[in-house]
C-alpha positions in Angstrom: 19.6 -18.7 -4.8 22.1 -17.0 -2.4 23.5 -15.0 -5.3 20.0 -14.0 -6.3 19.1 -12.9 -2.8 22.3 -10.8 -2.7 21.5 -9.2 -6.0 17.9 -8.5 -5.0 19.1 -6.9 -1.7 21.6 -4.8 -3.6 18.9 -3.7 -6.0 16.6 -2.8 -3.0 19.3 -0.7 -1.4 20.1 1.1 -4.7 16.4 1.7 -5.4 16.0 3.1 -1.9 18.9 5.4 -2.4 17.7 6.6 -5.8 14.2 7.1 -4.3 15.6 9.3 -1.5 17.3 11.5 -4.1 14.2 11.9 -6.1 12.1 12.6 -3.0 14.5 15.3 -1.8 14.8 17.0 -5.2 11.0 16.9 -6.0 10.1 18.4 -2.7 12.4 21.3 -3.2 10.9 21.9 -6.6 7.4 22.4 -5.2 6.2 26.0 -5.0 6.0 27.6 -1.6 8.4 28.3 1.2 8.4 26.2 4.4 9.4 29.3 6.4 6.0 30.8 5.7 4.4 28.1 7.9 6.5 29.2 10.8 5.8 32.9 10.5 2.6 35.0 10.8 1.0 36.7 7.9 2.8 39.9 7.0 6.1 38.8 8.5 9.1 40.9 7.6 11.9 39.7 5.4 14.1 39.5 8.5 11.7 37.2 10.3 11.3 35.0 7.2 15.1 34.8 6.9 15.4 33.9 10.6 12.8 31.1 10.1 14.7 29.7 7.1 17.9 29.7 9.2 16.3 27.9 12.1 15.1 25.1 9.9 18.2 25.0 7.7 16.4 25.7 4.4 18.8 28.5 3.6 21.7 26.1 3.4 22.9 24.8 -0.1 20.8 21.8 -1.3 23.8 19.4 -1.4 24.5 20.2 2.3 20.8 19.7 3.2 20.7 16.4 1.3 23.9 15.2 3.0 22.5 16.1 6.4 19.3 14.2 5.7 21.2 11.1 4.5 23.3 11.2 7.7 20.2 11.3 9.8 18.7 8.3 7.9 22.0 6.4 8.4 21.4 6.8 12.2 17.7 5.8 12.0 16.6 9.4 12.4 13.8 10.6 10.1 14.4 14.2 11.0 12.6 16.9 13.0 9.3 18.6 12.0 9.7 22.2 10.9 6.3 23.1 12.4 6.2 21.1 15.7 10.0 20.9 16.3 9.4 17.3 17.4 11.2 14.2 16.0 9.3 12.7 13.1 10.2 9.1 13.8 8.0 8.5 16.8 5.1 10.2 15.1 5.5 7.9 12.0 5.6 4.9 14.3 2.4 5.9 16.1 0.7 6.5 12.7 1.8 3.1 11.5 -0.3 1.6 14.3 -3.3 2.7 12.3 -2.2 2.4 8.7 -0.6 -1.0 8.9 -3.6 -2.8 10.6 -6.0 -1.0 8.2 -4.0 -2.0 5.1 -3.4 -5.6 6.1 -6.9 -6.3 7.3 -8.4 -4.8 4.1 -5.9 -6.8 2.0 -6.8 -10.1 3.7 -10.5 -9.5 3.4 -10.1 -8.6 -0.3 -8.2 -11.8 -0.9 -10.9 -13.8 0.9 -13.5 -12.3 -1.3 -11.7 -12.2 -4.6 -10.1 -15.6 -4.8 -13.3 -17.8 -4.5 -15.3 -15.2 -6.4 -12.8 -15.0 -9.2 -12.6 -18.8 -9.5 -16.4 -19.1 -9.6 -16.6 -16.4 -12.2 -14.2 -18.3 -14.4 -15.4 -21.9 -13.8 -19.1 -20.9 -14.0 -18.6 -18.3 -16.7 -21.5 -19.7 -18.8 -24.0 -19.4 -15.9 -25.9 -16.3 -14.9 -24.2 -16.0 -11.5 -20.7 -16.3 -13.1 -21.6 -13.5 -15.5 -23.1 -11.5 -12.6 -19.8 -11.8 -10.6 -17.9 -10.5 -13.6 -20.3 -7.6 -14.1 -20.2 -6.7 -10.4 -16.4 -6.7 -10.5 -16.4 -4.4 -13.5 -18.8 -2.1 -11.7 -16.7 -2.1 -8.5 -13.6 -1.0 -10.4 -15.4 2.1 -11.5 -16.6 3.1 -8.0 -14.4 5.8 -6.4 -13.2 4.7 -2.9 -14.2 8.0 -1.3 -17.8 7.8 -2.7 -18.1 4.2 -1.4 -16.8 5.3 2.0 -19.4 8.0 2.3 -22.2 5.6 1.3 -21.1 3.1 4.0 -20.9 5.9 6.6 -24.4 7.1 5.7 -25.9 3.5 5.8 -24.1 1.9 8.7 -23.0 4.8 10.9 -25.5 7.7 10.4 -28.7 5.7 9.7 -28.2 2.3 11.5 -25.8 3.6 14.2 -24.0 0.3 14.3 -20.4 1.7 13.7 -18.6 5.0 14.3 -18.6 7.4 11.3 -14.9 8.1 11.8 -12.1 8.8 14.2 -9.9 6.6 16.3 -9.7 6.1 20.1 -7.4 8.6 21.7 -5.7 5.8 23.6 -5.2 3.8 20.4 -5.0 0.0 20.8 -5.2 0.2 24.5 -8.9 0.1 23.8 -8.9 -2.8 21.3 -12.7 -3.2 20.9 -13.2 0.5 20.1 -10.1 0.5 17.8 -11.4 -2.5 15.8 -14.9 -0.9 15.6 -13.4 2.3 14.2 -11.6 0.3 11.5 -14.4 -1.9 10.3 -15.9 0.6 7.8 -12.5 1.7 6.4 -11.4 -1.9 6.0 -14.6 -2.8 4.2 -14.4 0.2 2.0 -10.8 -0.6 0.8 -11.5 -4.4 0.6 -14.6 -4.0 -1.6 -12.8 -1.7 -4.1 -9.6 -3.9 -4.1 -11.5 -7.2 -4.4 -13.3 -5.9 -7.5 -10.0 -5.5 -9.3 -8.6 -8.8 -7.9 -11.6 -10.8 -9.1 -10.8 -9.9 -12.7 -7.1 -11.1 -12.3 -8.1 -14.3 -10.5 -10.7 -15.0 -13.2 -8.2 -14.4 -16.0 -5.5 -16.6 -14.3 -8.1 -19.4 -13.7 -9.3 -19.3 -17.3 -5.7 -19.7 -18.5 -5.4 -22.8 -16.3 -8.7 -24.3 -17.3 -7.7 -24.1 -21.0 -4.2 -25.5 -20.4 -2.8 -28.7 -21.8 -1.4 -29.9 -18.5 -4.8 -29.8 -16.8 -6.4 -31.7 -19.6 -3.6 -34.3 -19.4 -4.0 -34.7 -15.7 -7.8 -35.2 -16.2 -7.1 -37.7 -19.0 -4.8 -39.7 -16.6 -7.7 -40.1 -14.2 -7.3 -37.2 -11.8 -10.5 -35.6 -10.6 -11.0 -31.9 -11.5 -10.4 -30.8 -7.9 -7.3 -32.9 -7.5 -5.9 -31.7 -10.9 -6.6 -28.1 -9.9 -5.0 -28.5 -6.5 -1.8 -30.3 -7.7 -1.3 -28.5 -11.0 -3.6 -25.6 -11.6 -3.3 -23.8 -8.3 0.5 -23.4 -8.4 0.5 -22.2 -12.0 -2.3 -19.8 -11.6 -0.9 -18.3 -8.4 2.3 -17.0 -10.0 0.7 -14.0 -11.9 -1.8 -13.5 -9.0 1.0 -13.0 -6.5 2.4 -10.1 -8.6 -1.1 -8.6 -8.7 -1.5 -9.0 -5.0 1.8 -7.3 -4.3 0.8 -4.4 -6.5 -2.6 -4.1 -4.8 -1.1 -4.2 -1.4 1.4 -1.5 -2.2 -1.2 0.6 -3.9 -3.5 0.3 -0.8 -0.7 1.4 1.5 0.1 4.4 -0.7 -3.5 5.2 -1.3 -4.5 5.1 2.4 -4.5 8.9 2.4 -8.0 9.0 0.8 -9.7 6.5 3.1 -8.0 8.0 6.2 -9.3 11.4 5.2 -12.8 10.1 4.7 -12.9 8.4 8.1 -10.7 11.0 9.9 -8.1 8.3 10.9 -4.8 9.4 12.3 -2.6 7.3 10.0 0.3 8.0 7.6 -2.1 9.3 5.0 -3.4 12.1 7.1 0.1 12.9 8.3 1.3 13.2 4.7 -1.6 15.5 3.8 -0.9 17.8 6.7 2.8 17.8 6.0 2.2 18.8 2.3 -0.2 21.6 3.4 2.3 23.0 5.8 5.4 22.5 3.5 6.9 20.5 6.4 9.6 18.8 4.4 10.9 16.4 7.1 7.4 15.0 7.6 6.7 14.5 3.9 10.1 13.0 3.3 9.7 10.6 6.2 6.3 9.4 5.2 7.2 8.9 1.6 10.5 7.3 2.5 8.8 4.8 4.8 6.1 4.1 2.2 8.8 3.6 -0.5 10.7 1.2 1.7 7.4 -0.8 2.4 6.7 -1.0 -1.4 10.2 -2.2 -2.2 10.0 -4.8 0.6 6.5 -6.0 -0.7 8.0 -6.4 -4.2 11.0 -8.3 -2.8 8.8 -10.6 -0.8 6.5 -11.2 -3.8 9.4 -12.1 -6.0 10.7 -14.6 -3.5 7.3 -16.1 -3.1 6.9 -16.6 -6.8 10.2 -18.6 -6.9 9.0 -20.7 -4.0 5.7 -21.5 -5.7 7.0 -22.0 -9.3 10.2 -24.2 -9.6 10.6 -23.1 -13.2 11.6 -19.6 -12.0 14.3 -21.2 -9.8 15.5 -23.2 -12.8 15.8 -20.1 -15.0 17.5 -18.3 -12.0 20.1 -21.0 -11.6 20.7 -21.2 -15.3 21.3 -17.5 -15.5 23.9 -17.6 -12.7 26.1 -20.2 -14.2 
């Protein structure tokens, strides 16, 4: 297991290094000049050249990349071209919105999808089992921004129960207002995510219900609930863990849409602003932090699968000998 952890950590570091190269190169291939965001319309070539020199975009790309890697090695995410402020503190403050939003939506989606997916599989021949399957299929087809606008219209504009968007200026120093501002975004993400998760939970549960080991446990006298708890839950959870990790990573990366709909000052809105202004350090920092989070989620999911399923540990130990 120790060898496996070392290999996985090495893979994580290499993946992060490759991702940093790809991010840097792709951003420089995008059309547009970041110096234009620093100069007024109709600026002279001399003014544009001075702006490029001030932000270092006139230097050779290998030198720019080496400089960026040196900053990352010291925990520095760079300085914004537009605001001339360090990007790191800004990313940290935006994470105070994006992380609670993502985690709360993920937890709510799991609480909805796991029991609903199990019922949809176990009661698949009943009308409500079929209804759950149909609703999950419909939920997958609903765009998240459209659902967000519907919820705003119903619960914010018409009922007036919740704010239509925004976040308290003082952040989490006003916890009640901060929570109220995240209720609708969390529900929006959770409903869309749970629709997809219900299908995967249903499929995994159907595989378990038709398995030989479950029938054997029932034949030996175990009740259905006991057989599912002791044998079915562990086996069905392995593929679901992978799906949960993918959904969590997708939610983190896709927060830009929901944050735009609800005008939340999270990583998504920061990324959108950085792209519009060609602010390379901001875009690089947000994408780098997001990539790191995705890799860590995958790493954690892989470890959790091996904790849940001893067969994976057996294959692991067999492969290291």
